[in-house]
N, C-alpha and C positions, 0 to 999 in steps of 0.2 A: 507461593509462600503464604503460610497462614499467619495472620496477625496474632500476637501473643496476648492472652487474657488470663488473669489470675483469679478474679473474684466476680461473682454474679452481680449484675446490675439490679436485680430484683430483690435479693435478700442478703447479699454480702458474703455468702459462703464461698469457699473455694470451688473452682471449676476444674474439670479434667477434659482432656481431648480424647474423644473416642467416637466410634461410629454408632449412632443411635439405631435401634431396631427399625427395619424397614428403609433405612437410608444406605447410601454407599460412599459417603464422604465423612471424614472426621469433623466433628463439631465440638464446641465447648459446651459441656453439660454440667449444670450445678449439682454438687454433691448433696446440697441441702434440700432445695425445692424441686430439683429435677428439670428446671427450665433449660431448654435447648437454645443456645445462642447462635443464630445464623448470621454469617457475615456475607454480604452481597456486594457486587460491584457498585461503585459510585458513578453517577451520571454527571458529565460535564456538558454544559449547554452554552452555545455562543452563536455569533452571527458574523457575516462579512458585510459590514455597512459600506454603502457606496454613496458618493455625492459628486455629481457632475463628472462621472467616469473615473473618479479617483476613489481609492479604498482607504478607509480609516483603520489605522493600526495604532496599537498602544505599546509603549516601551515599558516592560515590567519593572516595578520597583520592589518586588518581593521574590523570594526564592520559591520554587526552583526557577532558574534561568533569568535571574534579575539582570536587567540591562539588555535583554533580547526583546524583539518585537513579536507581537501576537495580535490576534483579533480579540475583541471583547468576549470573554467566556469565563465560566466558573461553575461551581457545583450547584446542582439542582437542590433546592430546599424542600423539606416536607410540605405537602399541601400546595405545591406550586406547579403550574403547568410548564411544559417545555418552553412555550412562547413567553410566558411571564418571566421565566428565568433568563432567557436571552435578552429581553428588554431591560430587566433589572441590572444584569451584569454590564450591559452597554452604558447604562446611566451611571453605575458605580465606578466603572473603570475609565470611561471617556466623557462623562458628564453630557452625554448625548441621548437624544430621543430618536427612535427608529420606527419605521413601518416595516414589519416583518413580511417577507415573502415566503416562498415555499421552502421546505426542507431541502438542504443542499447535500449534506454528507453525514454518514454514520461511520464512525471509526472505532473498531474494537481494539482497545489497548489492554490486552489481557495481562501483560506483565505488570501493569499498575492497577489491575482490577478496576478498570474504568471503561466506560463507553462514552465517546464524545459525539455529540449531535450538534450540527451546525446548520444555520438557516441563511438564506439570502435576505438582505435588508437594504433599506435606503434611509439615509438621515432625513428627519422630518423638516429641518430648517437649516442644515449646514453648520450648526453650532456644535462645538465639542471642546473638551479641555482634558485635564489630567486629574483623575480621582486619586484617592489615597494610595491605591496599589499600583499607580502608574507614574513613571517619571515624566513622560511627555506623550502626547498623541499627535498624529499628523495624518494628512491625506496624501496618498501616494498614487501617482499614475503607474500603470502596469510596468513600464520600463524602469521605474525608480524604486520598486519594492526592494528592500534590503534582504534579498534571499539568504545570504550567508548568516544573517543575524535573526532569522526566524526561530522562535523559541522551541517549537515542538513539531515533530513530524506530522501530527494530525492537523496542525494549523497550515503547514505547507501543503498538505493534501487538499484541504478545503479551499485554500487560495488558488491552487492550480486548477481544481475542478471548476471553481467560480469563473476564472478567467477563460478556461476552455469553453464553458457554456456561454459566456458572454460573446465570444468570437463566433461560436457555431450555433447559437440559438437554442442550446439545450436547457432543459428545466428539470431533468430527472434527479433522483436521489442516488448518490454514489456511495457505495459501501466498500470498506476495506478493513484490513487488520494491520496494525503497526506491530511489527515483530519486536523482539527484545532488543531495543536500541539503547546504546549507551550514549549519553549526551556529552 
């Protein structure tokens, strides 16, 4: 699905959806200045923070999936590295500082035009809380993770890979695609 655009962000003239010369996909093209407006997937970055063999999860206070549990994650900002975004989101959502480990998972979420990138992490001091987008945060032992209340398939995937790696000594990057899933 293509997002709807009516006016050029450069000059304010109307845009139309057509395939530019040399391209193969429809793009919004300004009728006035000729600017081609490309829309690309958004990057979501997060981490699986651990402290004393327990995983830090946040209960979402915002939609989508308010009231469901997730790992700290959010959209990558312009001029920000993946690592900076993972650490920033952990601080914003869980009021926690982390030491990032290696990349854990890359999840293609094509139906939402997103790519989710997750890292391994450890809390620096065991302190955490609830940021403005979080109802509560808590540390969970593996057997206590509220699996039926995990917010997104990409979070479930990252948690499962993290726990599998922890049990089996794995440290690789896991890549998958989340199909068109209705929540």
